[in-house]
N, C-alpha and C positions, 0 to 999 in steps of 0.2 A: 763469297765469290769472286774469287780472283780472275783478273783478265787473262791470266794464264790456263787457269780451271775454265773458262769460259771457252775461247781457243779451242782447247785440249778434250774439252769434251765432243765442241762439233765434229771436230776434222775426226773423232771415233764413230761417230754417229752417222756420215757422209765424205761422200766426195767432197770438197771444199778447200779446195787450194789457193780458191784467191782469199784467205785468210794469210792474216799477217804471223807468222811463226807454224803454219799447218805443215805436213809436210806432204809429198806427191802423192801416198798410199791412200786410196779410198777406202781401207779397209777396215771394218766397223771393229773388228776383232781387235784391233793394233792398240798396245799399250803403251808404247813409248815413242816419240818423233826419233826422227834419224836424230839428227842430230842433239840430241840428251843423251847424253852416256854415264849420268850418274846414277849408280843404284837406286839411292832414295827415294830423286824423281820417277825412276820407273815405275819403282813399287806406288809410289802416291796415285801416279797416273795411270796406274792399272785398276787401281779402287775407283776414279774418281770416271774413269770409262764402263766400269760396269756397273756405279752407280745411274748413269745416262740410259743403258741397257735396261736398267731394271726401274727404271721412272716409268710416269706417265704425265700427261700435260692434259688438263682439263681448263679450258678456255669458256670465259663467260661474256658472249659478245653482247656490244651495247648496241650495234645497229643491225635492227631488224632486216632493212633493205640488202643487205651484203651479206645475211645467213648462207643464201647457197653458195656462195664464196668460198666463205669459211669452211664450210664443211669438205669442198671438194677440197679444199687444202689442206686439211687435216687429214681427209683420205689419202691423198699424194704423197705427205709427209711421211706418214704410218707404212705404205705400201714401200717407200724410199729406204725407210733406217729400220722398223719397224717398232719404234716406240707407238705407242700408245694414244692419239690425242682424240679428245672428246669437247665437242663445243655446244654448248648450248647458247639462247640467243633471249633475252628478256625482251618481252613485249613493251611496247611503245610507251616510253613514259614510266618504265616500271622498274630501274636497271636497278636504284638503290635498294629499294625494297625485295625486288630479286636478291642482290648480292646479300644482301642481310640475313633472308633465308639461306641462302646456297651453305655462308660462309660458316654456320653453325654445323652445317654436316659432316659424316664422317668422311664422306669423299667431297669434301669442298673444293673449288675454285683453285689453280694453282696460279693460273695465270686471272688477272681482273685487269679493270682501269679506273683510274681518277680523273675530277674531272678539272682538276688544280688544285690549288693552295684549299681549298675547301674539302674540296674532297679528301686530301690529305690530312689533313686535321681527324677526318672523318674515323680514317682507316690506317693510323699510321702505327696502330699494334699489329696490321695485317701486313704491313712493307718491307719486303726485305735492302737490302742497302748494293745498290749494282753499282757502285762509282767504281770498280776495276771490273766492270764485263765491257767486252770487244763493242757491243750496244750502244753505252756511254762514250765508250771513244770514237766512233763514227760520227756521232751527233755534230754537223756544223755549227749548231751556236747554243752553248753549253748552258746559256743563261735560261733557255727555254724549262730546263728539266727542274723538277721539284726536287727541292734539299730541305735539309734538317739544320737544324741547330749545332748538332754535330758534325755539320759538311760531308756527311753523306746523301749520294741522293736514292729518291724513293721512288720518283717517277720521272720515265723517260718517254717524249711526245713521239708520235709516230707516223703524225700525218700533219702537214702544214694544208689550214683549207682557209677559202674562201665563201663570203656571201653577199648576196645583195638583188637587185629586180634582174632577174633573167626577161629576157627577151627575146621575140621572134624577129629578127629583122625583114625576113619576106612580108610581115605584116607592116612593118613600121616602114619601110618603103614606098608601099601599095596607097599606103596613108599620105605617106608625102607628096605625093603625087595627085590628089585632091585637091581641087580650087579651096581655095582657103582654108587650109589647112596651118596651124598655126608654128607649123616649125617645117624648116626643107629637110635637115639633117639632125639625125641623133649628137653631133657633137655642137649642136645648139638647148639641148638638154640639158643644163650642169649646174639647175636651182633646182629646189621645189615649185617656187614659182612657174618657171616655164613648163615643167614636167604635168604639173597641175592641170595648166590651159594644155595641153597637149593631150592629157588623159580624159578631161570633159568632154573635148571633140572628139576627141575619139569614139567615148561611148557614145554621143551624140548621132556617131556617124556609123555605129557598129554593122547596121544591116551593109551599109556600101561596102566595107571592109571584110563580112563574108565570117562576123566573131557573134559570140553571143556575149560578150564583154570585154575590157580591156586588163582587168585582172582575174584567175583562175580565183575560185571560190577561196576564203579567208578559210583553213577549216579548226575550229572549234571545238569540236569534241574535246573530250578529256582524254589528256593523252595524246592527242595530236597538235596541241597547240603549242609546240615547242617555238614555233617559229617567230611567235608574237611574244610569248611570256619570257622567252630568255633572248631570241637573235634580235626583234626587234628592239626587246627591252634596253639591248647591250648599247644601242645610239645615244639615249638620252642621259644613262649612267654614266658611256667613257666622256659626253661633253662635260657634265659634272664634274666627274674627277680630274680633268681636266682644267676646269677654271681652279680648281682648288689644289690642284698639286700633288693631286694622293691616287692611290692605288687601291682603299677599299675603305670604309666607313661604317660604322652604327649604326647612324641616323643619315639615310637619304633622304632628302629634301625634295625629291624629282622636280626640278625645280627647269627641266626642260619636256615637262610634261606634255605644255602645252605643241613641242614638235613631233611627241608622239603620236599625240590627237591628229594634228596633221596629214601624217602619211598613214594612220591606220582606218580615217577615214574616208579619205581618197579609195585605199583598198575597199572597205568593205559598200561604198557607195557607187562602184564604178566595176561591177563586179561579174560572173556566172551567177549569180545567184542570190538572191533578194539576203539582206543583213539579219533578220528574221529567222532566216533557214541552215545559217551556219555551223549551227551546234548541232547540225549531222555531218557535216563534212569530214574527210581526211586528208592527210595529205596525199595521198595516191589518188583518193578524188582529183586533187588541185593539179598535181603531176599529169594527170591524164587528160584532163581538159586543157593543159596547153600543151601534149604532145599532140592530140587532136585537130587542133588549130583553133580550138573555141576562144582561147583565150590569147593576147598578145604578150602579157608579161605574166609574171607568177617569181615572188620573196623566194629565194632558195639558196643553198649551197652548191660547190663545186658536183658534190657525191648528188646532186639532185642528177646528174648526167645521164646514170644508167638507169634510172626510173624512168625519162623522160625515151631514151632507146630502147626502151623492153616493151613500153605500150605495143600494143597490137592494133594496127593500122594507123601509127605515128607517121605526121603527116608533115613531122617537122624535119629540116634537113640540119645535116652537122653545121655544115658552115652560114646557116642563119641564127644560131644559138648563140647570143650574147649576154651578157654582164652590164649594170651599170647601178654603179651607187643610191643607195636609200639616202634622197636626199628627204630631209625634215624642215628646211626653213632656217635655218641656221647660219649663222653670218659665218661668210669665207668660203662656206662647202664647194664651193666649185670646184677646188684644191683636193677635195674628197675623193679618194678611193675606197677601196670595197673594203667590207669589215675582214681582217686577214688574221690568222693565228689558232689557236688548238686549243680542245679541252678533253684531247681524247692521249692520254699517258697510261702505258703500261705497266705492271706491276707487277710483282711476283710475292706470293703470298710465306712469308717466310716462316709461316705454322703449318707448312707442307714438308713432306718429309725432303730429308738433303736430297734423297735420287729424284724427285718429282719435280723439286726447284730448279734442282741440272737441269731435267729434262726439258724442262720449261725457259728458260734461259738458252738451251738450245735449239730450242723451235722455234722462237722471235729472232735468233742471229741470224740463224736458217734462213727466214722468210725477207731478210733488210741484205743478204751478204748472194746467197746463192740464186744463179739463172732462172730456173724456175720460180722461188718465191719472188723474186724483183719483178720477174715479169706478171704476176700474177696483183702484186701490189700495185702497179705500172694499168696494164689493161685493164683487170678485172675489177678490182677495188676501188681504183683513180685515183691514186693516196698520189699527194704530194709531199714524197717523203723525204725528212731534214739531215738525212745519213746522208755522209761522202762515200758511201757504197756506191751510187748510181752514179754512172756517164749521163753525158746529154740527151745521147741517144735511146737512151733507158727512163727518162721522163714522162709524165704523162702526155697524149696525143690528143684526147678527146676535148671537144672544143671550148668546156668551161674551167678546165682546168689549166689549156693554154690562154684565155682571159684573164684568171687571178697569176698565171704569172708574167702578161701581158702590166696588166695595172702595178704590182708590185716592180715589176721595171721599170716604170714610169717617175722618175725622181720630181715630176711635176704634182705628184698625186701623195696627200697622206693618206698612208691606212688607218684603219679605223681600230684600234687595238681590241682582243677579246675581254671586256671588263667584266663579260657575264661571272668568269671561272670566279668571282668574289661574291656572287650573289648568295646568300645566305643558306639557301636548303632548297630541294625541292619542295618542300608544303609551300615557300612564299610564291616560286614559281606557278604553282596547282593554285593559288590565291588567285594570284593575278591574271591565270586564266579562265578563271570562273566569273570572276569580276567583268574583265573583256566580253565574255558573253554575254554577258546578261548587259551590257552597254548596247551592244551590237542588236539584242533583242529588242533594247527601249526600255527595261526594267528600270536601271538606273543612271545617271545623270554620270558626267566625265568626272565631276567635282569630288565624286563617291568612289570611282577608281584611285582617282589620284591618292583620296585618304589611305584608301586601301594599301595601293603600294606603300606609303607611307611609313602607317601605321604594322604590317607585318612586316616589313623588312626589320624594323628596331627589334620586332617579338621575337624572332627567329634569330636576328644576331645574341638576342641576348639567352635567347636557350641555347645556342652555339657553346658561348664562354662559359656557359652554366653546366654545360657538360665540358 
């Protein structure tokens, strides 16, 4: 698809006068922009417009927590353009398996996502080249895109996100006011030693603070453990890669294993739920505990605001929802920021019909350029979109997105890159999560967890290379 094609398709489908090269007409039946008088071009554009009109979109969504938003967007787009859009949402932790199953169907997804370079290697045979689309031209940092050796663009990031320790500032201020508090403000908590001191003191005084535990439950139900086997695991991997000056490896040494253990132990030993019961907890349970004021802290990303805000009986005010970096005891972590990046890249299924590919490109470009689409991206999905089509007053205003923007703008802080896009496979993550559950329940020791991580990383990398 060429950039001109994508623009014309979008013009023909909807009134999108904000796009470069689009005419003022919003007539979906229009076949030729007013500025193009060439007969051949007019004929080609008429065919292309028909392709969109005849096409449909099937999006396989990755995040269950925003399924309702995507269903609403699909309906609105269809009502506006007449183009059918179907959204199917994979269950938590099953995206790869679901995509593998769905891609083999006669009516396969036309729009799907990969999580980075590793995901691209798995799905490159299905990824269309998007380098000439408007969507790619709008990307502010084109180095974020997934590219092939041929210079093609096969995955385009659609959101920049950040994660860390979310805290309820109202509870923290209540703690700071207590006699003997181990800190007077959040500014003092800028390393693991101080965080541990404060957390353990808060846990001892939980009744005075009106909480059940400092941390919300560490969700270790299989499929619900991604906050630990992926997001938390990213921190030791980031520091190991940084020390070695690499961005990937076939053999992870897990040199910062003890640092992972530091924060994981702090989570499970100062929680609303006893360590042995964490295998029954989900992410929703954890976020509800935080939203209801039962916990002062919870590890999650800026996408978690919609969950917090949507809990019935929510007691946490938006102005009290803040972020703290995940400290693990690494030297120099006082200057560490949030974990910031993306593992969300849109891909178009090149095995789909030309009509469906065109319709899918038009849908995504509508999402990030139209007033309706951009409003949903910002306000409902809560995305920090990486495209230059968004003005300052169209950026997210929810508290966690604002916190991500605040940390990104702080030149004294260094963001932790998302190196988990280099993790060898979902199987590796699942094995890591299973080991963490066994450790939390007391079935295995930490050395066994470390051995599992090192061995499973090497085995899954070798398996990927063999394929």
